[in-house]
mmCIF file as gemmi writes it, N, C-alpha and C atoms, coordinates in Angstrom:
data_model
loop_
_atom_site.group_PDB
_atom_site.id
_atom_site.type_symbol
_atom_site.label_atom_id
_atom_site.label_alt_id
_atom_site.label_comp_id
_atom_site.label_asym_id
_atom_site.label_entity_id
_atom_site.label_seq_id
_atom_site.pdbx_PDB_ins_code
_atom_site.Cartn_x
_atom_site.Cartn_y
_atom_site.Cartn_z
_atom_site.occupancy
_atom_site.B_iso_or_equiv
_atom_site.pdbx_formal_charge
_atom_site.auth_seq_id
_atom_site.auth_asym_id
_atom_site.pdbx_PDB_model_num
ATOM 1 N N . MET Axp A 1 ? 3.042 4.695 -10.603 1 0 ? 1 A 1
ATOM 2 C CA . MET Axp A 1 ? 3.048 3.578 -9.684 1 0 ? 1 A 1
ATOM 3 C C . MET Axp A 1 ? 4.384 3.464 -8.929 1 0 ? 1 A 1
ATOM 4 N N . ASP Axp A 2 ? 5.449 3.941 -9.555 1 0 ? 2 A 1
ATOM 5 C CA . ASP Axp A 2 ? 6.747 3.87 -8.883 1 0 ? 2 A 1
ATOM 6 C C . ASP Axp A 2 ? 6.741 4.686 -7.594 1 0 ? 2 A 1
ATOM 7 N N . ARG Axp A 3 ? 6.12 5.86 -7.659 1 0 ? 3 A 1
ATOM 8 C CA . ARG Axp A 3 ? 6.038 6.713 -6.469 1 0 ? 3 A 1
ATOM 9 C C . ARG Axp A 3 ? 5.228 6.032 -5.376 1 0 ? 3 A 1
ATOM 10 N N . ALA Axp A 4 ? 4.105 5.437 -5.733 1 0 ? 4 A 1
ATOM 11 C CA . ALA Axp A 4 ? 3.261 4.741 -4.762 1 0 ? 4 A 1
ATOM 12 C C . ALA Axp A 4 ? 4.009 3.582 -4.12 1 0 ? 4 A 1
ATOM 13 N N . LYS Axp A 5 ? 4.734 2.838 -4.921 1 0 ? 5 A 1
ATOM 14 C CA . LYS Axp A 5 ? 5.508 1.706 -4.407 1 0 ? 5 A 1
ATOM 15 C C . LYS Axp A 5 ? 6.563 2.194 -3.422 1 0 ? 5 A 1
ATOM 16 N N . GLN Axp A 6 ? 7.231 3.269 -3.769 1 0 ? 6 A 1
ATOM 17 C CA . GLN Axp A 6 ? 8.272 3.813 -2.892 1 0 ? 6 A 1
ATOM 18 C C . GLN Axp A 6 ? 7.684 4.286 -1.56 1 0 ? 6 A 1
ATOM 19 N N . ILE Axp A 7 ? 6.577 4.999 -1.608 1 0 ? 7 A 1
ATOM 20 C CA . ILE Axp A 7 ? 5.931 5.47 -0.378 1 0 ? 7 A 1
ATOM 21 C C . ILE Axp A 7 ? 5.509 4.287 0.479 1 0 ? 7 A 1
ATOM 22 N N . TYR Axp A 8 ? 4.915 3.288 -0.15 1 0 ? 8 A 1
ATOM 23 C CA . TYR Axp A 8 ? 4.485 2.085 0.569 1 0 ? 8 A 1
ATOM 24 C C . TYR Axp A 8 ? 5.671 1.413 1.251 1 0 ? 8 A 1
ATOM 25 N N . GLN Axp A 9 ? 6.724 1.186 0.504 1 0 ? 9 A 1
ATOM 26 C CA . GLN Axp A 9 ? 7.875 0.479 1.052 1 0 ? 9 A 1
ATOM 27 C C . GLN Axp A 9 ? 8.563 1.265 2.169 1 0 ? 9 A 1
ATOM 28 N N . GLU Axp A 10 ? 8.696 2.566 1.997 1 0 ? 10 A 1
ATOM 29 C CA . GLU Axp A 10 ? 9.396 3.382 2.989 1 0 ? 10 A 1
ATOM 30 C C . GLU Axp A 10 ? 8.603 3.564 4.284 1 0 ? 10 A 1
ATOM 31 N N . ASN Axp A 11 ? 7.293 3.611 4.191 1 0 ? 11 A 1
ATOM 32 C CA . ASN Axp A 11 ? 6.481 3.929 5.364 1 0 ? 11 A 1
ATOM 33 C C . ASN Axp A 11 ? 5.867 2.73 6.063 1 0 ? 11 A 1
ATOM 34 N N . CYS Axp A 12 ? 5.475 1.744 5.308 1 0 ? 12 A 1
ATOM 35 C CA . CYS Axp A 12 ? 4.765 0.611 5.907 1 0 ? 12 A 1
ATOM 36 C C . CYS Axp A 12 ? 5.703 -0.389 6.578 1 0 ? 12 A 1
ATOM 37 N N . SER Axp A 13 ? 6.969 -0.269 6.297 1 0 ? 13 A 1
ATOM 38 C CA . SER Axp A 13 ? 7.927 -1.172 6.943 1 0 ? 13 A 1
ATOM 39 C C . SER Axp A 13 ? 8.51 -0.583 8.226 1 0 ? 13 A 1
ATOM 40 N N . ILE Axp A 14 ? 8.098 0.613 8.584 1 0 ? 14 A 1
ATOM 41 C CA . ILE Axp A 14 ? 8.586 1.25 9.807 1 0 ? 14 A 1
ATOM 42 C C . ILE Axp A 14 ? 8.141 0.46 11.041 1 0 ? 14 A 1
ATOM 43 N N . CYS Axp A 15 ? 6.9 0.03 11.061 1 0 ? 15 A 1
ATOM 44 C CA . CYS Axp A 15 ? 6.328 -0.63 12.243 1 0 ? 15 A 1
ATOM 45 C C . CYS Axp A 15 ? 6.368 -2.156 12.191 1 0 ? 15 A 1
ATOM 46 N N . HIS Axp A 16 ? 6.37 -2.714 10.993 1 0 ? 16 A 1
ATOM 47 C CA . HIS Axp A 16 ? 6.296 -4.176 10.873 1 0 ? 16 A 1
ATOM 48 C C . HIS Axp A 16 ? 6.938 -4.622 9.578 1 0 ? 16 A 1
ATOM 49 N N . HIS Axp A 17 ? 7.096 -5.92 9.45 1 0 ? 17 A 1
ATOM 50 C CA . HIS Axp A 17 ? 7.607 -6.512 8.209 1 0 ? 17 A 1
ATOM 51 C C . HIS Axp A 17 ? 6.675 -6.108 7.072 1 0 ? 17 A 1
ATOM 52 N N . LEU Axp A 18 ? 7.233 -5.705 5.969 1 0 ? 18 A 1
ATOM 53 C CA . LEU Axp A 18 ? 6.449 -5.262 4.832 1 0 ? 18 A 1
ATOM 54 C C . LEU Axp A 18 ? 5.655 -6.428 4.248 1 0 ? 18 A 1
ATOM 55 N N . HIS Axp A 19 ? 4.35 -6.233 4.12 1 0 ? 19 A 1
ATOM 56 C CA . HIS Axp A 19 ? 3.504 -7.265 3.519 1 0 ? 19 A 1
ATOM 57 C C . HIS Axp A 19 ? 3.785 -7.313 2.018 1 0 ? 19 A 1
ATOM 58 N N . LYS Axp A 20 ? 3.864 -8.499 1.469 1 0 ? 20 A 1
ATOM 59 C CA . LYS Axp A 20 ? 3.969 -8.63 0.02 1 0 ? 20 A 1
ATOM 60 C C . LYS Axp A 20 ? 2.638 -8.172 -0.564 1 0 ? 20 A 1
ATOM 61 N N . GLU Axp A 21 ? 2.714 -7.53 -1.691 1 0 ? 21 A 1
ATOM 62 C CA . GLU Axp A 21 ? 1.497 -7.03 -2.331 1 0 ? 21 A 1
ATOM 63 C C . GLU Axp A 21 ? 0.515 -8.161 -2.619 1 0 ? 21 A 1
ATOM 64 N N . SER Axp A 22 ? 1.043 -9.33 -2.929 1 0 ? 22 A 1
ATOM 65 C CA . SER Axp A 22 ? 0.189 -10.477 -3.266 1 0 ? 22 A 1
ATOM 66 C C . SER Axp A 22 ? -0.391 -11.184 -2.038 1 0 ? 22 A 1
ATOM 67 N N . GLN Axp A 23 ? -0.016 -10.714 -0.852 1 0 ? 23 A 1
ATOM 68 C CA . GLN Axp A 23 ? -0.509 -11.357 0.373 1 0 ? 23 A 1
ATOM 69 C C . GLN Axp A 23 ? -2.011 -11.159 0.55 1 0 ? 23 A 1
ATOM 70 N N . TYR Axp A 24 ? -2.54 -10.083 0.002 1 0 ? 24 A 1
ATOM 71 C CA . TYR Axp A 24 ? -3.977 -9.786 0.099 1 0 ? 24 A 1
ATOM 72 C C . TYR Axp A 24 ? -4.53 -9.576 -1.3 1 0 ? 24 A 1
ATOM 73 N N . ASN Axp A 25 ? -5.826 -9.795 -1.445 1 0 ? 25 A 1
ATOM 74 C CA . ASN Axp A 25 ? -6.433 -9.591 -2.757 1 0 ? 25 A 1
ATOM 75 C C . ASN Axp A 25 ? -6.852 -8.121 -2.902 1 0 ? 25 A 1
ATOM 76 N N . PRO Axp A 26 ? -7.197 -7.689 -4.125 1 0 ? 26 A 1
ATOM 77 C CA . PRO Axp A 26 ? -7.525 -6.282 -4.357 1 0 ? 26 A 1
ATOM 78 C C . PRO Axp A 26 ? -8.655 -5.735 -3.476 1 0 ? 26 A 1
ATOM 79 N N . ASN Axp A 27 ? -9.584 -6.583 -3.092 1 0 ? 27 A 1
ATOM 80 C CA . ASN Axp A 27 ? -10.688 -6.126 -2.254 1 0 ? 27 A 1
ATOM 81 C C . ASN Axp A 27 ? -10.293 -5.973 -0.791 1 0 ? 27 A 1
ATOM 82 N N . GLN Axp A 28 ? -9.254 -6.636 -0.364 1 0 ? 28 A 1
ATOM 83 C CA . GLN Axp A 28 ? -8.82 -6.556 1.032 1 0 ? 28 A 1
ATOM 84 C C . GLN Axp A 28 ? -7.919 -5.355 1.294 1 0 ? 28 A 1
ATOM 85 N N . TRP Axp A 29 ? -7.154 -4.93 0.299 1 0 ? 29 A 1
ATOM 86 C CA . TRP Axp A 29 ? -6.17 -3.878 0.506 1 0 ? 29 A 1
ATOM 87 C C . TRP Axp A 29 ? -6.741 -2.548 0.995 1 0 ? 29 A 1
ATOM 88 N N . PRO Axp A 30 ? -7.842 -2.02 0.453 1 0 ? 30 A 1
ATOM 89 C CA . PRO Axp A 30 ? -8.3 -0.699 0.907 1 0 ? 30 A 1
ATOM 90 C C . PRO Axp A 30 ? -8.561 -0.615 2.408 1 0 ? 30 A 1
ATOM 91 N N . SER Axp A 31 ? -9.302 -1.537 2.963 1 0 ? 31 A 1
ATOM 92 C CA . SER Axp A 31 ? -9.612 -1.455 4.399 1 0 ? 31 A 1
ATOM 93 C C . SER Axp A 31 ? -8.379 -1.728 5.248 1 0 ? 31 A 1
ATOM 94 N N . LEU Axp A 32 ? -7.537 -2.644 4.815 1 0 ? 32 A 1
ATOM 95 C CA . LEU Axp A 32 ? -6.313 -2.937 5.554 1 0 ? 32 A 1
ATOM 96 C C . LEU Axp A 32 ? -5.401 -1.714 5.573 1 0 ? 32 A 1
ATOM 97 N N . PHE Axp A 33 ? -5.193 -1.126 4.416 1 0 ? 33 A 1
ATOM 98 C CA . PHE Axp A 33 ? -4.327 0.041 4.325 1 0 ? 33 A 1
ATOM 99 C C . PHE Axp A 33 ? -4.892 1.208 5.141 1 0 ? 33 A 1
ATOM 100 N N . LYS Axp A 34 ? -6.184 1.469 5.008 1 0 ? 34 A 1
ATOM 101 C CA . LYS Axp A 34 ? -6.803 2.58 5.744 1 0 ? 34 A 1
ATOM 102 C C . LYS Axp A 34 ? -6.724 2.371 7.25 1 0 ? 34 A 1
ATOM 103 N N . SER Axp A 35 ? -6.769 1.134 7.7 1 0 ? 35 A 1
ATOM 104 C CA . SER Axp A 35 ? -6.715 0.877 9.137 1 0 ? 35 A 1
ATOM 105 C C . SER Axp A 35 ? -5.353 1.236 9.723 1 0 ? 35 A 1
ATOM 106 N N . MET Axp A 36 ? -4.324 1.28 8.895 1 0 ? 36 A 1
ATOM 107 C CA . MET Axp A 36 ? -2.978 1.597 9.379 1 0 ? 36 A 1
ATOM 108 C C . MET Axp A 36 ? -2.507 2.989 8.981 1 0 ? 36 A 1
ATOM 109 N N . LEU Axp A 37 ? -3.227 3.647 8.122 1 0 ? 37 A 1
ATOM 110 C CA . LEU Axp A 37 ? -2.807 4.938 7.576 1 0 ? 37 A 1
ATOM 111 C C . LEU Axp A 37 ? -2.532 5.982 8.652 1 0 ? 37 A 1
ATOM 112 N N . SER Axp A 38 ? -3.344 6.034 9.681 1 0 ? 38 A 1
ATOM 113 C CA . SER Axp A 38 ? -3.17 7.061 10.715 1 0 ? 38 A 1
ATOM 114 C C . SER Axp A 38 ? -1.885 6.881 11.515 1 0 ? 38 A 1
ATOM 115 N N . ARG Axp A 39 ? -1.261 5.728 11.422 1 0 ? 39 A 1
ATOM 116 C CA . ARG Axp A 39 ? -0.021 5.455 12.155 1 0 ? 39 A 1
ATOM 117 C C . ARG Axp A 39 ? 1.222 5.786 11.332 1 0 ? 39 A 1
ATOM 118 N N . THR Axp A 40 ? 1.019 6.328 10.154 1 0 ? 40 A 1
ATOM 119 C CA . THR Axp A 40 ? 2.133 6.612 9.257 1 0 ? 40 A 1
ATOM 120 C C . THR Axp A 40 ? 2.199 8.101 8.945 1 0 ? 40 A 1
ATOM 121 N N . PRO Axp A 41 ? 3.343 8.545 8.43 1 0 ? 41 A 1
ATOM 122 C CA . PRO Axp A 41 ? 3.435 9.935 7.983 1 0 ? 41 A 1
ATOM 123 C C . PRO Axp A 41 ? 2.959 10.132 6.538 1 0 ? 41 A 1
ATOM 124 N N . ILE Axp A 42 ? 2.293 9.127 5.988 1 0 ? 42 A 1
ATOM 125 C CA . ILE Axp A 42 ? 1.818 9.214 4.602 1 0 ? 42 A 1
ATOM 126 C C . ILE Axp A 42 ? 0.773 10.318 4.495 1 0 ? 42 A 1
ATOM 127 N N . ASP Axp A 43 ? 0.966 11.169 3.509 1 0 ? 43 A 1
ATOM 128 C CA . ASP Axp A 43 ? 0.042 12.273 3.267 1 0 ? 43 A 1
ATOM 129 C C . ASP Axp A 43 ? -1.297 11.722 2.779 1 0 ? 43 A 1
ATOM 130 N N . LYS Axp A 44 ? -2.368 12.269 3.295 1 0 ? 44 A 1
ATOM 131 C CA . LYS Axp A 44 ? -3.725 11.822 2.944 1 0 ? 44 A 1
ATOM 132 C C . LYS Axp A 44 ? -3.949 11.853 1.421 1 0 ? 44 A 1
ATOM 133 N N . LYS Axp A 45 ? -3.316 12.81 0.748 1 0 ? 45 A 1
ATOM 134 C CA . LYS Axp A 45 ? -3.51 12.92 -0.705 1 0 ? 45 A 1
ATOM 135 C C . LYS Axp A 45 ? -2.931 11.731 -1.471 1 0 ? 45 A 1
ATOM 136 N N . ASP Axp A 46 ? -2.038 10.983 -0.85 1 0 ? 46 A 1
ATOM 137 C CA . ASP Axp A 46 ? -1.432 9.82 -1.495 1 0 ? 46 A 1
ATOM 138 C C . ASP Axp A 46 ? -2.164 8.514 -1.198 1 0 ? 46 A 1
ATOM 139 N N . GLU Axp A 47 ? -3.175 8.58 -0.363 1 0 ? 47 A 1
ATOM 140 C CA . GLU Axp A 47 ? -3.893 7.369 0.064 1 0 ? 47 A 1
ATOM 141 C C . GLU Axp A 47 ? -4.386 6.537 -1.112 1 0 ? 47 A 1
ATOM 142 N N . TRP Axp A 48 ? -5.134 7.141 -2.036 1 0 ? 48 A 1
ATOM 143 C CA . TRP Axp A 48 ? -5.72 6.366 -3.13 1 0 ? 48 A 1
ATOM 144 C C . TRP Axp A 48 ? -4.682 5.92 -4.144 1 0 ? 48 A 1
ATOM 145 N N . LEU Axp A 49 ? -3.63 6.701 -4.298 1 0 ? 49 A 1
ATOM 146 C CA . LEU Axp A 49 ? -2.546 6.291 -5.183 1 0 ? 49 A 1
ATOM 147 C C . LEU Axp A 49 ? -1.925 4.983 -4.697 1 0 ? 49 A 1
ATOM 148 N N . ILE Axp A 50 ? -1.684 4.902 -3.408 1 0 ? 50 A 1
ATOM 149 C CA . ILE Axp A 50 ? -1.074 3.704 -2.83 1 0 ? 50 A 1
ATOM 150 C C . ILE Axp A 50 ? -2.046 2.527 -2.867 1 0 ? 50 A 1
ATOM 151 N N . ILE Axp A 51 ? -3.296 2.787 -2.574 1 0 ? 51 A 1
ATOM 152 C CA . ILE Axp A 51 ? -4.297 1.716 -2.641 1 0 ? 51 A 1
ATOM 153 C C . ILE Axp A 51 ? -4.391 1.167 -4.063 1 0 ? 51 A 1
ATOM 154 N N . GLN Axp A 52 ? -4.391 2.043 -5.049 1 0 ? 52 A 1
ATOM 155 C CA . GLN Axp A 52 ? -4.431 1.581 -6.436 1 0 ? 52 A 1
ATOM 156 C C . GLN Axp A 52 ? -3.202 0.737 -6.761 1 0 ? 52 A 1
ATOM 157 N N . TYR Axp A 53 ? -2.062 1.193 -6.302 1 0 ? 53 A 1
ATOM 158 C CA . TYR Axp A 53 ? -0.834 0.416 -6.515 1 0 ? 53 A 1
ATOM 159 C C . TYR Axp A 53 ? -0.97 -0.977 -5.903 1 0 ? 53 A 1
ATOM 160 N N . LEU Axp A 54 ? -1.4 -1.038 -4.645 1 0 ? 54 A 1
ATOM 161 C CA . LEU Axp A 54 ? -1.504 -2.319 -3.951 1 0 ? 54 A 1
ATOM 162 C C . LEU Axp A 54 ? -2.505 -3.249 -4.638 1 0 ? 54 A 1
ATOM 163 N N . GLN Axp A 55 ? -3.623 -2.698 -5.084 1 0 ? 55 A 1
ATOM 164 C CA . GLN Axp A 55 ? -4.611 -3.514 -5.767 1 0 ? 55 A 1
ATOM 165 C C . GLN Axp A 55 ? -4.067 -4.061 -7.085 1 0 ? 55 A 1
ATOM 166 N N . LYS Axp A 56 ? -3.412 -3.221 -7.849 1 0 ? 56 A 1
ATOM 167 C CA . LYS Axp A 56 ? -2.858 -3.677 -9.131 1 0 ? 56 A 1
ATOM 168 C C . LYS Axp A 56 ? -1.712 -4.657 -8.911 1 0 ? 56 A 1
ATOM 169 N N . ALA Axp A 57 ? -0.847 -4.367 -7.953 1 0 ? 57 A 1
ATOM 170 C CA . ALA Axp A 57 ? 0.296 -5.231 -7.699 1 0 ? 57 A 1
ATOM 171 C C . ALA Axp A 57 ? -0.144 -6.589 -7.157 1 0 ? 57 A 1
ATOM 172 N N . SER Axp A 58 ? -1.248 -6.63 -6.424 1 0 ? 58 A 1
ATOM 173 C CA . SER Axp A 58 ? -1.722 -7.904 -5.873 1 0 ? 58 A 1
ATOM 174 C C . SER Axp A 58 ? -2.184 -8.84 -6.994 1 0 ? 58 A 1
ATOM 175 N N . GLN Axp A 59 ? -2.497 -8.275 -8.124 1 0 ? 59 A 1
ATOM 176 C CA . GLN Axp A 59 ? -2.925 -9.074 -9.276 1 0 ? 59 A 1
ATOM 177 C C . GLN Axp A 59 ? -1.794 -9.288 -10.268 1 0 ? 59 A 1
ATOM 178 N N . GLY Axp A 60 ? -0.624 -8.746 -9.955 1 0 ? 60 A 1
ATOM 179 C CA . GLY Axp A 60 ? 0.508 -8.874 -10.864 1 0 ? 60 A 1
ATOM 180 C C . GLY Axp A 60 ? 0.471 -7.899 -12.019 1 0 ? 60 A 1
ATOM 181 N N . ASP Axp A 61 ? -0.331 -6.833 -11.886 1 0 ? 61 A 1
ATOM 182 C CA . ASP Axp A 61 ? -0.485 -5.861 -12.978 1 0 ? 61 A 1
ATOM 183 C C . ASP Axp A 61 ? 0.548 -4.74 -12.951 1 0 ? 61 A 1
ATOM 184 N N . VAL Axp A 62 ? 1.46 -4.745 -11.981 1 0 ? 62 A 1
ATOM 185 C CA . VAL Axp A 62 ? 2.491 -3.708 -11.901 1 0 ? 62 A 1
ATOM 186 C C . VAL Axp A 62 ? 3.824 -4.337 -12.23 1 0 ? 62 A 1
ATOM 187 N N . LYS Axp A 63 ? 4.548 -3.69 -13.117 1 0 ? 63 A 1
ATOM 188 C CA . LYS Axp A 63 ? 5.849 -4.234 -13.53 1 0 ? 63 A 1
ATOM 189 C C . LYS Axp A 63 ? 6.962 -3.531 -12.831 1 0 ? 63 A 1
């Protein structure tokens, strides 16, 4: 999860203020993240890793 968090923080803040993980619920994160993925240099293979991180972190399950 540390790697996913780092990728999220480094790439998603390039274009806009970084959204707090808790800003969206676990069901909202996949479509939101996918809608912005093409605008980032994030490798496609990391997509689900980051989505899992965001879903878990939105529930407070990531330490």
